[in-house]
N, C-alpha and C positions, 0 to 999 in steps of 0.2 A: 394905194401904192402896191404894186405887185411884189410879192416876197422875193422872187427871183426874176428881175427884169430881163426881158428878152432882146431888146435892141443891143447890138454888139458893144457899143461904147458903155452903156449902162451896166450890162452884164459883166464886162471886164472890170469896171470899178467895183461892182458888188463882190465878185469872186476874189479879187485881189484883197479887198478890205477884210472880208470875212476870214480868209485863210490866214492873213497876218494877225488878225485879232485873236484867233484861237490859240496862237502861240504865245501871246502876251500874258504876263501875270499882272493883273491890275493892282494899283496901290492899295495896300491894306489886305490883300488876299494872299493865301498861302500857296495856292497852286495855279497853274496856267488856266486860261479861260476854258479850253476844251474840257479839262477835268472838272472844273467848277460847275460847268453847265450840263454835265452828265453824259458827255460823249465818251465812247470807248477810245483807247489809244489807237486801235486799228482804224476807227472811223476818222479820227483826226489825220492819221497818215494818208488815208484815202482822199480826204478833203484837200490836203496839200498836193497830192498827186494829180488831182483834177485841175488844180490851179496851174501847176507846172505844164501839164499837157495843153490846157487851153492857151496859156500865155505863149507857148512855142508856136502853136498853130495860128493863133490870132495875129501875132506879130509878123509871121510869114505873109499872111494875106495883106496886112497893112503895108508891108514893104513892097509887095508886088503891085498893089494899087498905086503906090507912089511912083512906081516905075512904069505905070500904064500897062501892066500885065494883068490879064484876067485868066487865072488858072482855076478851072472848075474843080479839079481834084483838091486843091488847097482849100477852096471855099467849102466843099463838101466835108472835108476833114474838120474844119473849124466849126461848122454847124453841128456835126455829130458830137464834137467835144462839149459843146454847149448843151445839147439835148441830153447827153449821157449824165452830166452833172445834175441838171434839173430833175431828171427822172430819179436819180439816186437820192438826192437830198429831200425830195418830196414823196418818195416811195411810200404808199399807204401802209405797207406792212410795218415799217419802222421809220416814220417820218422824223428826220433829224430836227427840222425847224419846229415842229410841234413839241418835240421833247425839250428843246431849249426853252420854248415859251412856257412850258409847264414846270420847268425847274424851280424849286423853292429858292434858288440862288439868283434867279434872273433879275436884272436891273433895268432901269430905263435906258441906260447906255447900251446894254445888250440888245434890247428890243430895237433900238435905232439902227444899230449895225446890221442886224439880221432881217430888218423890215418885218418885225413881228408886232402887230398891234395888240393892245389890250383886248381881251375877250369881252364882248358885250354880254353882260349877264341878264339883260332884259329878255324876258320870255315873250316871244311873238307867236300868237296862235293864228294860223291861216285857216280860212273857211272857204274861200272861193276856189273853184277848180283851177288846176295848174294850167296856165296858158302856153308856157314855153314848149316848143317842139324840141325833141331830142335828136341830135346828130351823133353818129358813132361809127367806129371802124373796127374791123376784126383783122388782126395781124397774126398770121400763122407763125408758130414758133417751132415746135416739134413734138412728137409723141401725142398729138391730139390737143396740145396746149395752144391757146390763142390769147393774144393781148387785146383787151377790150378797152378802147379809149373813147369816152363819151364827153360831149361838150354841149353847151347851150347855144353857142354861136357857130353857124355853119362854116364861117371863114377862119375860125380860131383853131390853132394847133394845140392849145392848152386844154387839158382835161379839166372839167369843172361840172359842178351840179348847181342849178339855179337856186337862189335863196328860198324860193317858195316850195322847194322839194327837199327831201332828205334821203332819197334813194332812187333806184331805177329798176325797171322790170324788162328783161329780155325774153322773147319767145322765138323759137327757132324750129326749123325742119332740116333734117340731114338727108341728102341723097334724093334721087328722083327728079321730077319736074319742079320748077319754081311754084310755090304756093300762090294762090290767087289773092289771099288776104291773110292777116294775122290769125284768123280763125282756123286756118289750115295748118297751123304750127302746133305740134303736140308736146313740145318741151318748153319749160320756162324756168327762170331763176331770178331771184331778187338780189341786187347788189347795193351796197351802201357807199361804195367808192367809185369815183369817175374813172379811175385807172386801175384795172385789175387783170388777173390772169385766170382763165377757166379752162378746164380740160373737157373737151367734147368727145373723148374716146379715141384711143390709139387705133382701135379697130375700124375707125371711120376714115383712116388715111386715104387721101386722094378723092374723097367725096366732097361734093359741094355742100355748103351750109347756107341757108336762107334765114335771115333774122330780121326782127322788128324790135324796137325799143320805145319806152315811154318813161317820163319822170313820174314818180309816185311820192305820196306821203305815207310812210309805213304805218302810221297810226290812224289814217283815214283814207282807205282805198277809194272812197267816193270822189276824192279830189284828183285822181289820176289824170295825167295829161294826155294829149293826143298821141296816137301811134306814129312812129317815124316812117319814112319811106323804107322800102325793103333794102337790106344790105346783103351782099353775097360775098363769099370767099371760098377758099378750098382748104380743107384740113390736111395738115402734113404731119 
């Protein structure tokens, strides 16, 4: 079960249920669920704001569909509202769902509401080379920053790292002609999150960046997966 389901109807149920649940004080508890589960007041407020924003935009699209109206602007706004909440609640820097799952106060009911499964404590040791190919995108932000979104499935929009890996390696070249292969890239970095931001240098604004990526096992580099196809973008 995906923590944050992406089909509109299921996402609507999830966001509505979680927003309402955070405001409730469960029987026998002294404080509201958001407080008990370790969220900040501002984070709870933001969660409620995301629900209100999504609900307005989703209901607008539903009404338009019922009237046989296809409004691309409404659909784009609805999709952005969903993506914004999903990115915020699973942001690797301060993942709200991970924190709820790690709370000493978390209950079976909490896990069911937020779609947080019990962590599997079984230690799995992988020995075979990583077979999965890495697919990724580089989204310019500003000042040399780029959003790096990596995924296992080419057709997926959800950032993820395959189970057989625990990180990824990027190699890149900035400016000039496109490299013939990954061996022509003189810069590299290791990441342990599938969704992250990296600064490629404000001084490189307007230059092209050429990059390759692969999944890795940070404790056993011999298991590194195959290099991806070359990805290009422009630094802003």
